[in-house]
C-alpha positions in Angstrom: 0.2 6.8 3.9 -2.4 5.6 6.3 -2.6 2.3 7.9 -6.2 0.8 7.7 -7.5 -1.7 10.3 -8.8 -4.8 8.6 -11.1 -5.5 11.5 -11.6 -2.3 13.5 -12.2 -2.7 17.3 -15.8 -2.3 18.1 -17.0 -2.2 14.5 -20.7 -2.8 14.3 -20.5 -4.6 10.9 -18.3 -7.6 10.3 -17.6 -6.3 6.7 -15.1 -3.6 6.1 -15.0 -1.6 2.9 -11.4 -0.7 2.0 -12.0 0.8 -1.5 -15.1 1.7 -3.7 -14.5 2.3 -7.3 -18.1 3.3 -7.7 -17.3 6.7 -6.3 -14.7 7.3 -8.8 -15.8 8.2 -12.6 -13.6 6.4 -15.0 -12.2 4.3 -12.4 -9.8 1.3 -13.1 -8.3 -1.3 -10.9 -4.9 -3.3 -11.1 -3.9 -5.7 -8.4 -0.6 -7.7 -8.2 1.9 -9.1 -5.8 5.4 -8.5 -5.1 8.1 -10.4 -2.9 10.9 -8.3 -1.9 14.5 -9.7 -0.9 15.8 -8.6 2.6 16.8 -4.9 2.5 15.5 -4.3 -1.0 14.5 -0.8 -1.8 11.7 0.1 -4.0 12.2 2.0 -6.1 15.9 1.1 -6.3 16.7 5.0 -6.4 14.7 8.1 -5.9 10.8 8.2 -5.5 7.8 6.5 -6.6 4.5 8.2 -7.3 1.5 7.5 -9.5 -1.9 8.8 -10.4 -3.7 5.9 -8.7 -4.5 5.3 -5.2 -2.4 2.3 -3.8 -3.9 -0.2 -1.2 -1.5 -2.7 0.0 -1.8 -5.9 2.5 1.6 -6.8 4.0 1.4 -10.5 3.7 4.6 -11.3 5.5 8.0 -9.5 6.5 8.0 -5.7 6.9 8.7 -2.3 5.4 10.2 1.0 6.6 10.3 4.1 4.4 8.9 7.6 3.7 5.5 8.6 2.4 4.4 12.0 1.9 7.2 13.3 3.7 6.7 11.1 6.9 8.5 8.1 7.9 6.3 4.8 8.3 6.8 1.2 9.4 4.4 -1.5 8.3 4.6 -5.2 9.0 2.7 -8.5 8.3 -1.1 -8.0 8.6 -0.9 -4.3 8.1 -3.2 -2.6 5.3 -1.8 0.7 3.9 -3.3 3.4 1.6 -1.1 5.7 -0.3 -3.1 8.5 -1.9 -2.7 9.3 -5.5 0.4 11.4 -6.3 2.0 10.9 -2.9 5.9 10.4 -3.2 7.0 7.4 -1.5 9.8 4.8 -1.2 10.2 1.7 0.9 12.9 -0.7 2.2 12.2 -4.5 3.0 13.1 -5.6 6.6 15.7 -8.3 7.4 13.3 -11.1 6.4 12.1 -9.3 3.2 8.4 -8.7 2.6 5.6 -10.1 0.6 2.9 -7.6 -0.5 -0.5 -7.9 -2.2 -1.3 -4.5 -3.9 -4.1 -2.9 -5.7 -4.0 0.3 -7.7 -7.4 2.0 -8.2 -8.8 5.1 -9.7 -6.7 6.7 -12.6 -4.7 3.6 -13.3 -2.0 4.4 -15.9 1.0 2.5 -17.4 
């Protein structure tokens, strides 16, 4: 997982492209939101992995977990990118977490 800066320091342009479907043949997009309770784990057991890229904005709260074999922490205002196929799980912090997410690329069921 990578954290992406919403407003990179010293950027020449005020507009930041976070994802571009035009570069992916037959690409689709799915977006949604999730509100996690304090200390809630997703998935409840095991790992999550999917054929789509996952871009998320942590709206409030925080998460810790493992993605691609590396531990991570993310909090309100962070934007994260999980590459397609990368195994991951997360646990919401003591205040829970609200997340806006987008899957793009090979979006499956």
